[in-house]
N, C-alpha and C positions, 0 to 999 in steps of 0.2 A: 559567538558570531554565527548567524544563520548560514548554513552550508547548502546553497541552492543545488549544487551538483549532486550531493547526497540525497536531497529531497526528491530529485527527479528519478531516482531509482525506485521510489515507492509508488505503489499502485493506489490511485485514489478511487473513491466510490463511483464517481462519474465515468472514469476510464473503464473500471470493471464492468459497469452496466452497459456502456455504449460500444465497447470494443470486444472484451473477452467473453462476456456472456453470450455474444453472437456465435461463439463456438458451440453453444448448447442449443440444439433444436427443440422443437415442441415435444417430440417423442421422448427425448432424454429427460427433459424437465418433468414430464408427466410421470416417468418412472421414479425419479428422485423424490418427487413430491408425495409419493405413496410408499411408505415404509414396507407395506405388504408386497407390492410389485417388486421393489428393490430386493427384498429378502428372497422371493421366489426366483428371480432372475440370477442373483448371485449364487444361490445354492445350486441351481441348474448348471452353472459354470464352474462348480467346484470350489467356490470361495466360502469360507466358514462364516456362519451366522448363528446367533443365539436361537435355541429351539422355540418354536411357536407353540404355546399352550392352548390359546383360544383366540377367536376373532368374532367380535359381535357386530352384526350389521343392523340390528334392531333391538328395541327394548324386550321383545319376546325372547330372542336368543340370550339376552342378558339375564332375564328372569329364570330361564331354564338351566343356567349354569350352576354347578354344584361347587361353590367356593370352599365348602368344608372338606373337599377331597384334596385341597392343596395343603402342603406342609409349610409353605413360605418360600422365600427366595424367588420372587417373581416381580415383574415390572409391568405396570399398566401405562399405556401411552396412546395418544391419538395417531391414527394411521397417517394423517396429513398435517401433523403438527409442525411447529417451527420454533427455533430458539430455546428448546428445552422446556417449553410451556406444556402443562397438562400431564406431566410424567409423575407417577407415584412409584417409589421403589419400596417394596416390602421385604423385610429381612427375615422375619419368623412369625410364628403364631404368638398371640398374646397369652397372658396368664389365664384369661377366661375365654369361654367358648364365644366365637364370633369376633374376637379381638385380634388385631394384627399390629406388629411393631414395625414402624418405618426405620429407615437407615439412621435417622437422627434421634431415634429412641421414642418418638411420639407414637402414641397408641391411637389407632383408628378402628372402626368397626366395619363389619361386612356391609352394613347399611350405608356407611360413609363411602365405601368403595363403589357401591351401586349408584349412588347419587352422582359421584364423580364421573362414572362411565356414562350416565345419562347426559351430563354436561358435554362430554366429548361427542356423543352421538348428535347432540343439538348443534355442534359446530363451534362451541365456545373457544376452542384452541386451534381451529382449522386455519391453515395458511390462507385460504381464500374465503373464510367466514361462511362456509357452506356446511351442511350436514356431513358428519364424518363417521368413521368406524373405529372400533376399539381393538387394540392388540394387547394380548397378555402373553408376555415372553418369559422364558426362564432367565433368572438373574445369573450371570456368570460367577464362577468361583474365582475371586480376585487373586491375582498373582501376589505372593508374599511381599515383594518389593513395593507394589502399589498399595497393599493393605497397610503397610507401615507408615504411609504418608497421609492417610486420611481415615477418619471414622464416619464421614458424612455422606459417602456415596461411592461411585465407581469411577476411578480415573480413566481417561482414554487418551489416545494419540490422534491428533488431527494431522492428516497429510494432504497437502495441496498437490494435485497431479495435473500437469499440463502437457499436452502432446505426448502422453504415455510416460512422462518423466516426472519423478517426485522433485518438486522445486523448493519446498519448504515444509517444515513439520514443527509441531509443538506438543508438549505433554500437558494435558489439562487436568487439574486436580480440584475436585469439588470441595467446598467448605460449608460450614454451618450457614454462613451468610448466603450462599448460593442455593441453599435448600437441598444439598446433596446432588445438585446437577452440575455437570462439567461445562458450564456456560460462563464465559468471562464477564459478559454484561450483567449477569446476575450475582457476580461476586466470586467466581471461581478463580484459581490461580493458573497462569499459563507460563510454561518454561520452554524457551527456545531449544531446539535440538540440532546438533551438528549432523548433517545428513551422511557424512562419511563414516562416523563412528557410533552414532546413536547416543552421544553424551550430551547432557543438558548444558546450556550456556548461560542464558540470562533469564530473569523472571519478572513477571508483573502480576498484579491482582486487579480484577475489575476492568475498568476502562484503560488502564495504563500506569497505575501506581507501581513504581519499582519495588521489588522485594529481593532480599539478599539471603535470607535464611528461612527454612521451614522446619516444623517440628517432626522428628522421626519417632513415631510411637513405639517402634521396635527397640531402638536404642535409648529411648526416653531422654532425648536431648535434641537441641537444635542442630541442623546441618545446613551447609551452603546449598543454594539452589543449583549452582553449577557443579558438574562432576558426577551427576547421577547417570549411570550406565543403564540404558533401556534394554531389557532382555529381548531376545528373538528379534533384533533390530532388522536384520536382512529379511526375515520372514514377514515383518510388518510392511516393509517397502514392497516386497513381492505381492502381498495382499492388496495394497493400494493400487499398484499398477494393474493387477488382474481385474480390479473393479472397473477401470476405464476400458480394458479390453472387453469386458462383459457388456458395458454400456458405451459403445463407441460414439453414440450421439451426444455424449457429454465430453467435449474436448477440454473443459476447464472444470474441475470438481474438487470438493473437499471430501475426504474419506475419514470417517471416525472409527478407529480400531480400538477394541478392548482386548485385554490379555487374560485369557483363562489359564489358570495354573496347570490344567490337565490337557486342554485342547489347543492351547496356543492362541494366535491372533484370530479374532472374529470381528466382523464388521457390524457395527450398530446401524449405521445409515450412511448414505452418500448425500452430498449437498450440492445442488446446482448453482447456489449463490453463496459461496463461502465468505465469511467475514474477513476483515482486513487486519484485525488486532494481532494476528499471527506475525505480522511484520514488526510490531513493536517489541514483542518478546524475543525476536531473533535479531533485532537491530539491523535488519536488512530489508531491501525492497523487493517485492514480488515482480514489479514491472521489469527491472533489470534482469532478473533471473529468467523470466518467461521469454524475454526477447532473445536470450542466448540459445534457447532450444526451439524457437518458433518454427524454423524451417528444417530442422534436423530429421532425417528419416530414421526412426528408431527400429532397430532390427529385431530385438527380443527383450525379454524381461531383464536378462543379464546385462544387455547393452544399456538399458534404461538406468539400472542401478549404477553401472560404471560411469555413465554421464553425470548422474547426481553426485557421485563421490568425487570425481575429478573437477567438476565445474563449481560445485557449491560446498565442498568440504572446507572446514576451517582448521586452523592450527590451535584452536582454543583448548582442545583436550590436553595439549602439552602444558598449557598454562595452569590447568586444573591441578596437575601434580607438582606444580612449581618447578618444573624441570627446564623451562625455557628461560634462558638468560641471554642478554645481549652478548654476541660474540663478534670479535673484530675479524674482518676479512679483507683481503687485498683485492686489487683490481682484476687479478687473475688467480684463480684457485684450482686446486685439484679436487675433483669430485669422483664419487663412485656411482656408476649406473647399474641398476639391477637388470640382470638377464632374465627374460621370461622362463618360467618353469617348463622343462622338457625340450627347450631349444638348444641345439648344439652349434654355437658360432664357430666359424673358421677364421681365426685371428692369427696373424703372423707377427705383428709388432706390439700386441697388447697381451698381457697376462691375465688369466681369469683368477680372481681372488675369491676364496670361499670363506664365508663367515656365517656359521650356523647353517640354516637351511638355504641361505641366499648365495647366489653366484653373481659377482660384480666385476666390472672393469673400471680402471682409473682413466679419467679423461681431463684435460685442461679445459677450464671454463672461464669465459669472460663475464665479469659483473657489469651489468648495464642497467642503471636505474631509468634510463630513457625509454626502455622497452617494457611494456606491461607483462607480456608472457615470455617464458623461456623458449628457446628454440634449439633444435639439434640438427646436425648435418644429415642430409638425406642418405648418403652412402653409409655413414656410421649406423644410422637407425636400421638400415637394411641388413647390415652385417650382424647386428645384435638381435634380429628377429622382432623388431618393434613395429614393423609395418604390416604385420599379419592382420587379417580382417577383425579379429576380436580385440586388437589393441587400438585400432583406429576409432576414435570417438565420432568424428564427423569431418567434413571437408570445408575449408574456409575459402571463399572467393576473394580474389585480389587482382589488381592490374599490375603488369610488369612495367619496367621503366619505358618500354616501347608502347605501352598502352594496350597490350594484349591481355585478354581475360584468361585467368588460369585458376586452378584449384590447388590448395595445399592441405595435406592431411594434418589433423590435430590428434595427437596420440596420448594415451594415458601412460605415464612414466613415473617410476620411483627412483630417486637418487639421494645420496647422502652428501651434505655439505658441512664440514667441520663436525662430523659425527651426528648431525641432525638429519633425521629422515624426513624427506619432502616428497609428498605425493601430489602430482600436478598434471594439468593438461598442457602439453608442449607442442609448439608449432614445428613442423618439419620443413626445412629450407635448404637451399644449396649454399653451403658455407665453404665450398672448395676455394682454395687460395687465401683464406683468412687464417689468422694466427691460431685461433681456437675452433674446435668443432662443436662447441656447446656454448650457448649464451644464457645467462640467468637473468630474467627480468625481475622487476620490483615486486611482482605478485608473490614470488617465492623467496623474498628476502626479509620477511617479517622476523624481528628478533635479532637481526644482524646489524652491526655497525661497520661501515665501509671506511677503510683507512684513506686519508687524504694524501699519503705519501706516494710519490711517483717512482 
């Protein structure tokens, strides 16, 4: 049955163009449309980018370049290209002088490369069908995990950043069908990524055909598309956020990050008009996610990552390990709330429990499927050090019963229910006089069965 409510969470092309692309002004679009301008600006702001070998503005500069000085491992691309068009990835020298081997094993000559560069200069692959320039970049040394998943090109991570917050990400894997390019519309694979953990969730190929397994060249066998842990995940998110800080005139952007085994995350390009297929491989809507962070004042990179983790993190990673089982819970349960590191609470009626590196307190909690989010009593949150600035994600506006406008903090909180660790964004409210000082909403009850007994 068609789920209209779920459909409304998704961002359509018209909405993207008429509403969210207005967050990008002409200056930002001009930077994003030029890979050279993007590279210079990001490097100036300390964001890692692949090394530039050469830039051709004319056929004269192209003719004067000594291709024989290169050993291989380089990429040729149009400065203002789009959709992965016009890119040639060279792996190594060929067997004979003047020959080069592409990522898919195909042999091309220096003359072929020059002719391709001439086509780029003529504007064949230009975003605006205008004369263009040629960039020759160093090809990154692919991280071993990525290398094991394809022999046809360089995988990358696409991160959508809105209002300085990563709202969605996918792992793009080139295939022979895509010609070694990480572009879904050309036949590449896209795997959704849980923002909290960096673990892949679902997979599609091309325009949206579901895939469930991919071949691992390292292990020489098929593996599930879900459960792949992306290395340097926090650093990848930091890199994406820093791109928007470097180009503040792009309020809505896609950042393509590659992972070098020695240098870590590097940015290939930023996109002022990111595609929408990322929603399909995440089985989630961009519209709903962007609305959540639309008016939040993001204080820092750490704050942005915390928001992404608590607002958009999934419990999928637990399913990956087959650890999540339906557990029966009662209407009122005892939970354990984590005390922030370094904070010393002054508690008279509660005992601090130590488990490994965590300190926790036990609290009675009401199970309420009528509430979306969980909530904690304001005085309890204060005693546990949960209202400090770094724990407050944002403030939510609401009207009291008397019609007065007020604000309630929403905090990042970790608690355990029936042994299951739950990381969530929790409302802070006045629960004085109520039976329990904590309420668990349905958002935090996935995988649990609620007893009907009274």
